[in-house]
mmCIF entry with sequence, helices, sheets and N, C-alpha, C, O atoms, coordinates in Angstrom:
data_MODEL
# 
_entry.id   MODEL 
# 
_entity.id                         1 
_entity.type                       polymer 
_entity.pdbx_number_of_molecules   1 
# 
_entity_poly.entity_id                      1 
_entity_poly.type                           'polypeptide(L)' 
_entity_poly.nstd_linkage                   no 
_entity_poly.nstd_monomer                   no 
_entity_poly.pdbx_seq_one_letter_code       MIATARRTSGILRREKMSLELYATYVVACIVIILVPG 
_entity_poly.pdbx_seq_one_letter_code_can   MIATARRTSGILRREKMSLELYATYVVACIVIILVPG 
_entity_poly.pdbx_strand_id                 A 
# 
loop_
_entity_poly_seq.entity_id 
_entity_poly_seq.num 
_entity_poly_seq.mon_id 
_entity_poly_seq.hetero 
1 1  MET n 
1 2  ILE n 
1 3  ALA n 
1 4  THR n 
1 5  ALA n 
1 6  ARG n 
1 7  ARG n 
1 8  THR n 
1 9  SER n 
1 10 GLY n 
1 11 ILE n 
1 12 LEU n 
1 13 ARG n 
1 14 ARG n 
1 15 GLU n 
1 16 LYS n 
1 17 MET n 
1 18 SER n 
1 19 LEU n 
1 20 GLU n 
1 21 LEU n 
1 22 TYR n 
1 23 ALA n 
1 24 THR n 
1 25 TYR n 
1 26 VAL n 
1 27 VAL n 
1 28 ALA n 
1 29 CYS n 
1 30 ILE n 
1 31 VAL n 
1 32 ILE n 
1 33 ILE n 
1 34 LEU n 
1 35 VAL n 
1 36 PRO n 
1 37 GLY n 
# 
_struct_asym.id          A 
_struct_asym.entity_id   1 
# 
loop_
_struct_conf.conf_type_id 
_struct_conf.id 
_struct_conf.pdbx_PDB_helix_id 
_struct_conf.beg_label_comp_id 
_struct_conf.beg_label_asym_id 
_struct_conf.beg_label_seq_id 
_struct_conf.pdbx_beg_PDB_ins_code 
_struct_conf.end_label_comp_id 
_struct_conf.end_label_asym_id 
_struct_conf.end_label_seq_id 
_struct_conf.pdbx_end_PDB_ins_code 
_struct_conf.beg_auth_comp_id 
_struct_conf.beg_auth_asym_id 
_struct_conf.beg_auth_seq_id 
_struct_conf.end_auth_comp_id 
_struct_conf.end_auth_asym_id 
_struct_conf.end_auth_seq_id 
_struct_conf.pdbx_PDB_helix_class 
_struct_conf.details 
_struct_conf.pdbx_PDB_helix_length 
HELX_P HELX_P1 AA1 ILE A 2  ? ARG A 14 ? ILE A 2  ARG A 14 1 ? 13 
HELX_P HELX_P2 AA2 LYS A 16 ? LEU A 34 ? LYS A 16 LEU A 34 1 ? 19 
# 
_struct_conf_type.id          HELX_P 
_struct_conf_type.criteria    ? 
_struct_conf_type.reference   ? 
# 
loop_
_atom_site.group_PDB 
_atom_site.id 
_atom_site.type_symbol 
_atom_site.label_atom_id 
_atom_site.label_alt_id 
_atom_site.label_comp_id 
_atom_site.label_asym_id 
_atom_site.label_entity_id 
_atom_site.label_seq_id 
_atom_site.pdbx_PDB_ins_code 
_atom_site.Cartn_x 
_atom_site.Cartn_y 
_atom_site.Cartn_z 
_atom_site.occupancy 
_atom_site.B_iso_or_equiv 
_atom_site.pdbx_formal_charge 
_atom_site.auth_seq_id 
_atom_site.auth_comp_id 
_atom_site.auth_asym_id 
_atom_site.auth_atom_id 
_atom_site.pdbx_PDB_model_num 
ATOM 1   N N  . MET A 1 1  ? -37.630 4.789  -12.867 1.00 0.00 ? 1  MET A N  1 
ATOM 2   C CA . MET A 1 1  ? -37.034 6.122  -12.982 1.00 0.00 ? 1  MET A CA 1 
ATOM 3   C C  . MET A 1 1  ? -36.857 6.496  -14.460 1.00 0.00 ? 1  MET A C  1 
ATOM 4   O O  . MET A 1 1  ? -37.290 7.561  -14.899 1.00 0.00 ? 1  MET A O  1 
ATOM 5   N N  . ILE A 1 2  ? -36.208 5.592  -15.222 1.00 0.00 ? 2  ILE A N  1 
ATOM 6   C CA . ILE A 1 2  ? -35.972 5.853  -16.646 1.00 0.00 ? 2  ILE A CA 1 
ATOM 7   C C  . ILE A 1 2  ? -37.306 5.880  -17.401 1.00 0.00 ? 2  ILE A C  1 
ATOM 8   O O  . ILE A 1 2  ? -37.518 6.711  -18.285 1.00 0.00 ? 2  ILE A O  1 
ATOM 9   N N  . ALA A 1 3  ? -38.204 4.947  -17.031 1.00 0.00 ? 3  ALA A N  1 
ATOM 10  C CA . ALA A 1 3  ? -39.510 4.892  -17.698 1.00 0.00 ? 3  ALA A CA 1 
ATOM 11  C C  . ALA A 1 3  ? -40.284 6.184  -17.458 1.00 0.00 ? 3  ALA A C  1 
ATOM 12  O O  . ALA A 1 3  ? -40.930 6.707  -18.366 1.00 0.00 ? 3  ALA A O  1 
ATOM 13  N N  . THR A 1 4  ? -40.214 6.696  -16.228 1.00 0.00 ? 4  THR A N  1 
ATOM 14  C CA . THR A 1 4  ? -40.896 7.949  -15.895 1.00 0.00 ? 4  THR A CA 1 
ATOM 15  C C  . THR A 1 4  ? -40.329 9.100  -16.708 1.00 0.00 ? 4  THR A C  1 
ATOM 16  O O  . THR A 1 4  ? -41.078 9.917  -17.243 1.00 0.00 ? 4  THR A O  1 
ATOM 17  N N  . ALA A 1 5  ? -39.004 9.165  -16.801 1.00 0.00 ? 5  ALA A N  1 
ATOM 18  C CA . ALA A 1 5  ? -38.354 10.228 -17.575 1.00 0.00 ? 5  ALA A CA 1 
ATOM 19  C C  . ALA A 1 5  ? -38.748 10.136 -19.043 1.00 0.00 ? 5  ALA A C  1 
ATOM 20  O O  . ALA A 1 5  ? -38.996 11.149 -19.698 1.00 0.00 ? 5  ALA A O  1 
ATOM 21  N N  . ARG A 1 6  ? -38.802 8.906  -19.551 1.00 0.00 ? 6  ARG A N  1 
ATOM 22  C CA . ARG A 1 6  ? -39.155 8.707  -20.957 1.00 0.00 ? 6  ARG A CA 1 
ATOM 23  C C  . ARG A 1 6  ? -40.601 9.142  -21.205 1.00 0.00 ? 6  ARG A C  1 
ATOM 24  O O  . ARG A 1 6  ? -40.906 9.773  -22.217 1.00 0.00 ? 6  ARG A O  1 
ATOM 25  N N  . ARG A 1 7  ? -41.485 8.794  -20.265 1.00 0.00 ? 7  ARG A N  1 
ATOM 26  C CA . ARG A 1 7  ? -42.892 9.176  -20.390 1.00 0.00 ? 7  ARG A CA 1 
ATOM 27  C C  . ARG A 1 7  ? -43.029 10.696 -20.309 1.00 0.00 ? 7  ARG A C  1 
ATOM 28  O O  . ARG A 1 7  ? -43.790 11.299 -21.067 1.00 0.00 ? 7  ARG A O  1 
ATOM 29  N N  . THR A 1 8  ? -42.285 11.312 -19.381 1.00 0.00 ? 8  THR A N  1 
ATOM 30  C CA . THR A 1 8  ? -42.335 12.767 -19.215 1.00 0.00 ? 8  THR A CA 1 
ATOM 31  C C  . THR A 1 8  ? -41.856 13.470 -20.472 1.00 0.00 ? 8  THR A C  1 
ATOM 32  O O  . THR A 1 8  ? -42.485 14.428 -20.922 1.00 0.00 ? 8  THR A O  1 
ATOM 33  N N  . SER A 1 9  ? -40.743 13.004 -21.049 1.00 0.00 ? 9  SER A N  1 
ATOM 34  C CA . SER A 1 9  ? -40.217 13.624 -22.266 1.00 0.00 ? 9  SER A CA 1 
ATOM 35  C C  . SER A 1 9  ? -41.204 13.446 -23.415 1.00 0.00 ? 9  SER A C  1 
ATOM 36  O O  . SER A 1 9  ? -41.324 14.324 -24.269 1.00 0.00 ? 9  SER A O  1 
ATOM 37  N N  . GLY A 1 10 ? -41.912 12.317 -23.444 1.00 0.00 ? 10 GLY A N  1 
ATOM 38  C CA . GLY A 1 10 ? -42.933 12.094 -24.468 1.00 0.00 ? 10 GLY A CA 1 
ATOM 39  C C  . GLY A 1 10 ? -44.069 13.091 -24.329 1.00 0.00 ? 10 GLY A C  1 
ATOM 40  O O  . GLY A 1 10 ? -44.551 13.638 -25.321 1.00 0.00 ? 10 GLY A O  1 
ATOM 41  N N  . ILE A 1 11 ? -44.501 13.329 -23.080 1.00 0.00 ? 11 ILE A N  1 
ATOM 42  C CA . ILE A 1 11 ? -45.562 14.306 -22.821 1.00 0.00 ? 11 ILE A CA 1 
ATOM 43  C C  . ILE A 1 11 ? -45.082 15.701 -23.204 1.00 0.00 ? 11 ILE A C  1 
ATOM 44  O O  . ILE A 1 11 ? -45.819 16.468 -23.824 1.00 0.00 ? 11 ILE A O  1 
ATOM 45  N N  . LEU A 1 12 ? -43.850 16.027 -22.834 1.00 0.00 ? 12 LEU A N  1 
ATOM 46  C CA . LEU A 1 12 ? -43.312 17.347 -23.157 1.00 0.00 ? 12 LEU A CA 1 
ATOM 47  C C  . LEU A 1 12 ? -43.247 17.546 -24.660 1.00 0.00 ? 12 LEU A C  1 
ATOM 48  O O  . LEU A 1 12 ? -43.553 18.630 -25.157 1.00 0.00 ? 12 LEU A O  1 
ATOM 49  N N  . ARG A 1 13 ? -42.851 16.507 -25.390 1.00 0.00 ? 13 ARG A N  1 
ATOM 50  C CA . ARG A 1 13 ? -42.749 16.612 -26.837 1.00 0.00 ? 13 ARG A CA 1 
ATOM 51  C C  . ARG A 1 13 ? -44.142 16.812 -27.445 1.00 0.00 ? 13 ARG A C  1 
ATOM 52  O O  . ARG A 1 13 ? -44.309 17.574 -28.397 1.00 0.00 ? 13 ARG A O  1 
ATOM 53  N N  . ARG A 1 14 ? -45.142 16.114 -26.882 1.00 0.00 ? 14 ARG A N  1 
ATOM 54  C CA . ARG A 1 14 ? -46.500 16.204 -27.393 1.00 0.00 ? 14 ARG A CA 1 
ATOM 55  C C  . ARG A 1 14 ? -47.095 17.580 -27.091 1.00 0.00 ? 14 ARG A C  1 
ATOM 56  O O  . ARG A 1 14 ? -47.879 18.107 -27.880 1.00 0.00 ? 14 ARG A O  1 
ATOM 57  N N  . GLU A 1 15 ? -46.723 18.160 -25.948 1.00 0.00 ? 15 GLU A N  1 
ATOM 58  C CA . GLU A 1 15 ? -47.310 19.426 -25.514 1.00 0.00 ? 15 GLU A CA 1 
ATOM 59  C C  . GLU A 1 15 ? -46.342 20.583 -25.707 1.00 0.00 ? 15 GLU A C  1 
ATOM 60  O O  . GLU A 1 15 ? -46.445 21.607 -25.031 1.00 0.00 ? 15 GLU A O  1 
ATOM 61  N N  . LYS A 1 16 ? -45.396 20.418 -26.637 1.00 0.00 ? 16 LYS A N  1 
ATOM 62  C CA . LYS A 1 16 ? -44.362 21.429 -26.844 1.00 0.00 ? 16 LYS A CA 1 
ATOM 63  C C  . LYS A 1 16 ? -44.973 22.796 -27.126 1.00 0.00 ? 16 LYS A C  1 
ATOM 64  O O  . LYS A 1 16 ? -44.502 23.814 -26.617 1.00 0.00 ? 16 LYS A O  1 
ATOM 65  N N  . MET A 1 17 ? -46.021 22.811 -27.940 1.00 0.00 ? 17 MET A N  1 
ATOM 66  C CA . MET A 1 17 ? -46.643 24.068 -28.326 1.00 0.00 ? 17 MET A CA 1 
ATOM 67  C C  . MET A 1 17 ? -47.203 24.796 -27.107 1.00 0.00 ? 17 MET A C  1 
ATOM 68  O O  . MET A 1 17 ? -46.929 25.980 -26.908 1.00 0.00 ? 17 MET A O  1 
ATOM 69  N N  . SER A 1 18 ? -47.993 24.086 -26.285 1.00 0.00 ? 18 SER A N  1 
ATOM 70  C CA . SER A 1 18 ? -48.601 24.714 -25.121 1.00 0.00 ? 18 SER A CA 1 
ATOM 71  C C  . SER A 1 18 ? -47.529 25.123 -24.110 1.00 0.00 ? 18 SER A C  1 
ATOM 72  O O  . SER A 1 18 ? -47.685 26.131 -23.421 1.00 0.00 ? 18 SER A O  1 
ATOM 73  N N  . LEU A 1 19 ? -46.438 24.346 -24.016 1.00 0.00 ? 19 LEU A N  1 
ATOM 74  C CA . LEU A 1 19 ? -45.350 24.720 -23.115 1.00 0.00 ? 19 LEU A CA 1 
ATOM 75  C C  . LEU A 1 19 ? -44.687 26.005 -23.577 1.00 0.00 ? 19 LEU A C  1 
ATOM 76  O O  . LEU A 1 19 ? -44.338 26.856 -22.759 1.00 0.00 ? 19 LEU A O  1 
ATOM 77  N N  . GLU A 1 20 ? -44.511 26.151 -24.898 1.00 0.00 ? 20 GLU A N  1 
ATOM 78  C CA . GLU A 1 20 ? -43.921 27.380 -25.429 1.00 0.00 ? 20 GLU A CA 1 
ATOM 79  C C  . GLU A 1 20 ? -44.838 28.565 -25.159 1.00 0.00 ? 20 GLU A C  1 
ATOM 80  O O  . GLU A 1 20 ? -44.373 29.645 -24.795 1.00 0.00 ? 20 GLU A O  1 
ATOM 81  N N  . LEU A 1 21 ? -46.146 28.362 -25.336 1.00 0.00 ? 21 LEU A N  1 
ATOM 82  C CA . LEU A 1 21 ? -47.107 29.431 -25.051 1.00 0.00 ? 21 LEU A CA 1 
ATOM 83  C C  . LEU A 1 21 ? -47.055 29.811 -23.578 1.00 0.00 ? 21 LEU A C  1 
ATOM 84  O O  . LEU A 1 21 ? -47.095 30.993 -23.238 1.00 0.00 ? 21 LEU A O  1 
ATOM 85  N N  . TYR A 1 22 ? -46.967 28.805 -22.695 1.00 0.00 ? 22 TYR A N  1 
ATOM 86  C CA . TYR A 1 22 ? -46.904 29.051 -21.260 1.00 0.00 ? 22 TYR A CA 1 
ATOM 87  C C  . TYR A 1 22 ? -45.641 29.823 -20.896 1.00 0.00 ? 22 TYR A C  1 
ATOM 88  O O  . TYR A 1 22 ? -45.692 30.765 -20.105 1.00 0.00 ? 22 TYR A O  1 
ATOM 89  N N  . ALA A 1 23 ? -44.500 29.422 -21.478 1.00 0.00 ? 23 ALA A N  1 
ATOM 90  C CA . ALA A 1 23 ? -43.235 30.108 -21.220 1.00 0.00 ? 23 ALA A CA 1 
ATOM 91  C C  . ALA A 1 23 ? -43.314 31.557 -21.679 1.00 0.00 ? 23 ALA A C  1 
ATOM 92  O O  . ALA A 1 23 ? -42.851 32.458 -20.981 1.00 0.00 ? 23 ALA A O  1 
ATOM 93  N N  . THR A 1 24 ? -43.903 31.785 -22.858 1.00 0.00 ? 24 THR A N  1 
ATOM 94  C CA . THR A 1 24 ? -44.065 33.146 -23.371 1.00 0.00 ? 24 THR A CA 1 
ATOM 95  C C  . THR A 1 24 ? -44.923 33.970 -22.425 1.00 0.00 ? 24 THR A C  1 
ATOM 96  O O  . THR A 1 24 ? -44.621 35.136 -22.169 1.00 0.00 ? 24 THR A O  1 
ATOM 97  N N  . TYR A 1 25 ? -45.993 33.373 -21.904 1.00 0.00 ? 25 TYR A N  1 
ATOM 98  C CA . TYR A 1 25 ? -46.900 34.041 -20.974 1.00 0.00 ? 25 TYR A CA 1 
ATOM 99  C C  . TYR A 1 25 ? -46.170 34.433 -19.692 1.00 0.00 ? 25 TYR A C  1 
ATOM 100 O O  . TYR A 1 25 ? -46.328 35.549 -19.196 1.00 0.00 ? 25 TYR A O  1 
ATOM 101 N N  . VAL A 1 26 ? -45.366 33.505 -19.156 1.00 0.00 ? 26 VAL A N  1 
ATOM 102 C CA . VAL A 1 26 ? -44.607 33.769 -17.932 1.00 0.00 ? 26 VAL A CA 1 
ATOM 103 C C  . VAL A 1 26 ? -43.623 34.911 -18.151 1.00 0.00 ? 26 VAL A C  1 
ATOM 104 O O  . VAL A 1 26 ? -43.528 35.815 -17.321 1.00 0.00 ? 26 VAL A O  1 
ATOM 105 N N  . VAL A 1 27 ? -42.884 34.874 -19.273 1.00 0.00 ? 27 VAL A N  1 
ATOM 106 C CA . VAL A 1 27 ? -41.916 35.929 -19.581 1.00 0.00 ? 27 VAL A CA 1 
ATOM 107 C C  . VAL A 1 27 ? -42.625 37.270 -19.714 1.00 0.00 ? 27 VAL A C  1 
ATOM 108 O O  . VAL A 1 27 ? -42.137 38.283 -19.213 1.00 0.00 ? 27 VAL A O  1 
ATOM 109 N N  . ALA A 1 28 ? -43.772 37.283 -20.383 1.00 0.00 ? 28 ALA A N  1 
ATOM 110 C CA . ALA A 1 28 ? -44.541 38.519 -20.549 1.00 0.00 ? 28 ALA A CA 1 
ATOM 111 C C  . ALA A 1 28 ? -44.956 39.077 -19.193 1.00 0.00 ? 28 ALA A C  1 
ATOM 112 O O  . ALA A 1 28 ? -44.863 40.284 -18.966 1.00 0.00 ? 28 ALA A O  1 
ATOM 113 N N  . CYS A 1 29 ? -45.410 38.221 -18.296 1.00 0.00 ? 29 CYS A N  1 
ATOM 114 C CA . CYS A 1 29 ? -45.807 38.669 -16.956 1.00 0.00 ? 29 CYS A CA 1 
ATOM 115 C C  . CYS A 1 29 ? -44.625 39.264 -16.213 1.00 0.00 ? 29 CYS A C  1 
ATOM 116 O O  . CYS A 1 29 ? -44.759 40.309 -15.576 1.00 0.00 ? 29 CYS A O  1 
ATOM 117 N N  . ILE A 1 30 ? -43.462 38.611 -16.284 1.00 0.00 ? 30 ILE A N  1 
ATOM 118 C CA . ILE A 1 30 ? -42.262 39.110 -15.614 1.00 0.00 ? 30 ILE A CA 1 
ATOM 119 C C  . ILE A 1 30 ? -41.889 40.479 -16.161 1.00 0.00 ? 30 ILE A C  1 
ATOM 120 O O  . ILE A 1 30 ? -41.569 41.387 -15.394 1.00 0.00 ? 30 ILE A O  1 
ATOM 121 N N  . VAL A 1 31 ? -41.926 40.635 -17.485 1.00 0.00 ? 31 VAL A N  1 
ATOM 122 C CA . VAL A 1 31 ? -41.595 41.912 -18.114 1.00 0.00 ? 31 VAL A CA 1 
ATOM 123 C C  . VAL A 1 31 ? -42.562 42.998 -17.659 1.00 0.00 ? 31 VAL A C  1 
ATOM 124 O O  . VAL A 1 31 ? -42.143 44.102 -17.313 1.00 0.00 ? 31 VAL A O  1 
ATOM 125 N N  . ILE A 1 32 ? -43.859 42.683 -17.661 1.00 0.00 ? 32 ILE A N  1 
ATOM 126 C CA . ILE A 1 32 ? -44.882 43.652 -17.247 1.00 0.00 ? 32 ILE A CA 1 
ATOM 127 C C  . ILE A 1 32 ? -44.651 44.084 -15.800 1.00 0.00 ? 32 ILE A C  1 
ATOM 128 O O  . ILE A 1 32 ? -44.852 45.249 -15.460 1.00 0.00 ? 32 ILE A O  1 
ATOM 129 N N  . ILE A 1 33 ? -44.230 43.149 -14.951 1.00 0.00 ? 33 ILE A N  1 
ATOM 130 C CA . ILE A 1 33 ? -43.983 43.465 -13.540 1.00 0.00 ? 33 ILE A CA 1 
ATOM 131 C C  . ILE A 1 33 ? -42.716 44.303 -13.384 1.00 0.00 ? 33 ILE A C  1 
ATOM 132 O O  . ILE A 1 33 ? -42.696 45.247 -12.593 1.00 0.00 ? 33 ILE A O  1 
ATOM 133 N N  . LEU A 1 34 ? -41.661 43.972 -14.125 1.00 0.00 ? 34 LEU A N  1 
ATOM 134 C CA . LEU A 1 34 ? -40.358 44.602 -13.919 1.00 0.00 ? 34 LEU A CA 1 
ATOM 135 C C  . LEU A 1 34 ? -40.201 45.936 -14.637 1.00 0.00 ? 34 LEU A C  1 
ATOM 136 O O  . LEU A 1 34 ? -39.540 46.835 -14.118 1.00 0.00 ? 34 LEU A O  1 
ATOM 137 N N  . VAL A 1 35 ? -40.798 46.084 -15.825 1.00 0.00 ? 35 VAL A N  1 
ATOM 138 C CA . VAL A 1 35 ? -40.576 47.286 -16.644 1.00 0.00 ? 35 VAL A CA 1 
ATOM 139 C C  . VAL A 1 35 ? -40.944 48.585 -15.918 1.00 0.00 ? 35 VAL A C  1 
ATOM 140 O O  . VAL A 1 35 ? -40.155 49.528 -15.969 1.00 0.00 ? 35 VAL A O  1 
ATOM 141 N N  . PRO A 1 36 ? -42.115 48.688 -15.237 1.00 0.00 ? 36 PRO A N  1 
ATOM 142 C CA . PRO A 1 36 ? -42.441 49.955 -14.570 1.00 0.00 ? 36 PRO A CA 1 
ATOM 143 C C  . PRO A 1 36 ? -41.397 50.376 -13.535 1.00 0.00 ? 36 PRO A C  1 
ATOM 144 O O  . PRO A 1 36 ? -41.211 51.567 -13.286 1.00 0.00 ? 36 PRO A O  1 
ATOM 145 N N  . GLY A 1 37 ? -40.708 49.386 -12.927 1.00 0.00 ? 37 GLY A N  1 
ATOM 146 C CA . GLY A 1 37 ? -39.696 49.696 -11.915 1.00 0.00 ? 37 GLY A CA 1 
ATOM 147 C C  . GLY A 1 37 ? -38.454 50.201 -12.582 1.00 0.00 ? 37 GLY A C  1 
ATOM 148 O O  . GLY A 1 37 ? -37.476 50.520 -11.906 1.00 0.00 ? 37 GLY A O  1 
# 
């Protein structure tokens, strides 16, 4: 359990940039969907 969490956090740290880009993309999609309403 702890080893898995440690490995996951390592992957997240390594892919921080792509995760930030993905989060930005998701937020942009939500805004595009909600703003016209």
